[in-house]
N, C-alpha and C positions, 0 to 999 in steps of 0.2 A: 529130257534130252540133254546130253552134255553140251556145254557151251564151247564154241570153236576156240582153238588155241593157235598161237603163232610163235615162231622162233624169235628169240632175242635178236637174231641176225637182221630182222626187219628194221631194226633201229640203228644199223651200222652208220656211223658218222654223226649220230644224234648229238652226242656231247660236244663235239667240236663245232658243229653248226650252231648249236644253241649259244655257245660262248661268243661266237663271232657276232651274234645278234643281241648281245648283252642280256641274255636270259640266264636264269639259274636252273640248269638242267637237273641237278640233284633234287631241288625242291619240287620241280614239275613231275619228275618221275615218282617221287614219294606221294604226291597228291593224287595219283591214280593207282596207288598200291603196288608200284613196281620198285624193285630193288636196284638202285644205281650200280651196285657191285656186280649185278647179274649181267650187265652188258659185256663183260669179259667172257661170259659163257654163251657163245653164239648159238649153240644147239639147245639151250634151255627153253622149255615151252612156258608161255605165259598167256593169260586171257587176251584174245584178240580185241575184245572190247576195250581193254585198258590201253592197248597200243593205239586204237582209234581215238580214244579220248585224249591221250597224250598229244597226238599230232594236232588235233583241233585246238587244244589249250595253247600249244606252242605257237600256232599260227596267229591266234588271237592276241597272245601276250606280246608277240614281236610286231604285230601289225602287218605281217607278211602273208598274204593269201597264196604266195608261191612257195611257202615253207616246204611242202612235200617235194616240189620240183628241185629245190636247192638240196634237199636231202638225197634225192635220187642221183644227183651228180656225184655224190660221194660213194655210191655203190659200185661194186665190182662183180664180175661173173662169179667169183669164188664165194660170194655171199650166199649162194644157193647150196653151199656145202658139197657133199659127194655128188649131188645131181649135176653140178657144174662140170665135172669131169666128163660125164656122158654127153651132155649137151654140146660141149666144145668139140667132141669128135663125131657128131652126127654128120652124114654126108652133105646135107643141104638144109636150108633154113626151115623148110616145111617139117622135116623129121625132127629137127631140134625143137621147134615150137610144139609139135605133138608130144614130144617127150616131156616138155615143161608142163603141158596140160595133163598128161597121164599121171605125173607124179606131183602135181601141185599140192596135194594134201600132205606131202612130207615136209613142207616148209611153212605153210600157212593154211590152216583149215578154214579160214573165213574167206579165202580168195577163190573165185570161180572164173575160169577162163574158158571160152568156147570159140572154136574156129569153124566157120562155114564158108564155102566157096560156091560162087555162082556168077555166070556171065563174065568170067575173066577177073572177078574181084574177090579178094579174100577178106572176110570180116572177122576181126578178133574182138569178141565182146568180153568185157571185164567188169565184174561186180564184186562187192564186198558185203558179206553178211556176218557181222560180229556176234550175232545172237542176242543182242540187247538193243533197245532203241537209242542209239547214239549217232551223232552226225558222222558221216563217212567221206565227206568231200576230200579231205586231205589223204585219206587212205586210198581212195580211188585214184586220185591224181598220182600218188606214189606208184601204184601198181601199173597204171598206164605208162608212166614215164620209164619205169624199169623194163617193161616189155618192149617199149620203143628202143630203149638203150641196148637191150639184148639183140634185137634185129639189126641195129646199126653196128653192133659189135661183130655179128656174123657176116653181114653183107658189105660192110665198109661205109665210108662217109658219103659215097655217091648215092646211097639208097635214101629215098624220101617216100613217106606214105602218101597215099591219095588224099586222106583226110584223117583228122583226129577229133573225136567227139566226146562230149561230157553231158551227163543228164542234168547237172546243176547249172546255176547261172554263171554268166561271164563275170570274171573278177573286175574290179574297178580299173586295175592295171594288168593288162594281159601281155606285157612285153616279154616277161620270162617265158610264158607259154609259147609265144611266137618264136622265141630264140631256141628253146629246147626242141620243139617239134618241127619247126621249119616246114609247115604244111598248113593247108586250110583248116581252121578251127571252127567247130560247131558246138555251141552251148545250148542248154535246154533241149538236148537231143533225145531221141528215143532210147539210146543206149550210150554207155561209156566204152570207148575202145578205139581201135585203129582199123582203117581200111587201107589195104595195099593191093597191088596187082598180084594175081596168082602166079604170074611168071617170076615175080621177085622171090617167091618161096621155092621156086625150082633152082634158084641160083646156088652154086656150090658153096658150102661153108668154107670160107677161106682159112679157118683155124683147124680144120679137120685133119687128123692123122689116121688113115685107114688101119695102120698097124696097131694103133692103140684102141680102136673101137671095140674089139672083142673084150679086151681087158676091162675097159670102162664099163661095159654092160655087165660083166661078171661082178665087178665091184658094187654096182648099183643093186643087183639082184641079191647080194648078200646082206644089204642094209635095209631093204624095203621091198614091198610088193605093190603092184598096181592097185589103184583104188577099187575097181570092180570090173567084171566082165564087160566087154565092149557092147554086147547086145543090151545089157541092162542100162548102160549109159544112153544108148540110142532110144530106149523106151522112155527114159526121163526127158530127153530132149523133145521127143514127139508129144509127150503129155503136156509139156510146157507150151508147145506150139498149138496143140489142138484144144486145150482148155478154153481159151477165149472164143473159139469158134462154136462151142456147144456140141462138137462132134468127138469128144474125147471118150471113146469106148475101146475096150480091148480088141474088138473086131477091127476097128479102124486102125489102131496101132499095128496089129498083126499084118493087115493088108499093106500098110506103108513099109513094113520091114520085109515083106515078101515071104512070110512064114504063117503057120496057123497059130491059133490062140493057145493051143497046148504047148507049143514050143516056147511061146512067151512066158507062160506060167512056169515051165520047167527051168528056164534060165533065171527067172526072178527068184525062184525057190532056192537056187544055188547060192544066191546072195542074201538069203534070209528075208526076202521081200515077197509081197503079193502085189497084184495090180492096184488094189485099193490102197495099200500103204504107200505106193509110189505116187498115186494121184493125191493122196492126203498131204504127203510131205512136200510135193511140188507146189500144190496150192498154197501151203503155208509159206514157202520160200517166196513165191510170187507176191503174195499178200504183203509180206514185210517190205519187199522192194518197192511195190507200187505205192503203198501208204507212205513210206519214207521219201519217195521220189517227188511227190506233189505234182506230178504231171497229170494225174487223173483225179477226178472227184470221187468221193466214196461211193456214190451211186454208180459211176462208170466202173469202178473196181468190182463192185458186187456183180455187175453184169458180165464183165470180162472173166470172172472166176466162177460163173455159172450158178450164182445164188439166186433164189426166186425173188427176194426183196432185199433192199439195203439193210433193213432191220435184222434179217436173218444172217446177213454177212457180219453185222456188228456183234451179234450174240456169239457167233462162231469165233470171231477174232478175239473177243474177250475171253472165251473159254480156252483158246490156244495160248494166248500171250499174257493174260492177267490184266489187261487194260483195253480200253476202247481204241478204235483206229484213230480217233481225234487226239487222244492222249499220246499214242505212239508217235504220230506225226509231229506233235508239239515238242516232244523230247528229242527228236532227230533234227530239229531245226537249229539247234546249237545256240 
């Protein structure tokens, strides 16, 4: 399986920030196999794991656990490239966020953003999967901060989230986190991301120009296509939800979608998938996240992913990723 890539634009402002913190950005970039001259080529693709390692090394070398948050402050909407044009002209925050999610693979293949709404609250879950066992604390904080920045950009300075959560530990000094997010912070949480009111997402996009919307969409369509059909995405989401419950069957997924199993098979086939391949890839993604996150023991993970015993989970994990869960977790600790 190909390793995820990210655009060099993910490191916008890196050189300048590093120098203000007395770091040697050229040496750090080269230490993870990145070409310093490549930063001028914003649309060039590089391994996402190299970007993740660079951020962790830079945070450690500077002694600043808020390194990614300081980097996010140097980002602009235009960093998203052509996608920024379309997002800017969406009519409201919800449609802008959905477009960001729909085309997220066009700027960072390791980034996964999901939006769910229930009981008046909208939950934006954000995760990073660089494809290798590397720490992702800084990458996650950068992604959450940039998403927060986007919503603030669209809704204005009066908008504040209900809360901001991170799966990792609270830093020794969280003053920058409190300043950037200006909302209740939760660490060692079940997920990383942002919770806001659904009503906030209905607010008009103050930057939108209806006359430019059609043009912006045409521009985006000429450059890229959506990641996959909507029903296929829903199948993946349901598989992720149902796997830990032990009720992950195609019949259950079809019932949840309000269609029959043949319809599910047909839509998956259009994307070159089968139900089994979706379950296998989703289980692998969950396994990497859970093992790296350290929230669950290996025994708990084996149960949540529907393995009969912890040893069968360990054997499967080693076959998938070439190392044991314990080794993977050790390498992601940084």
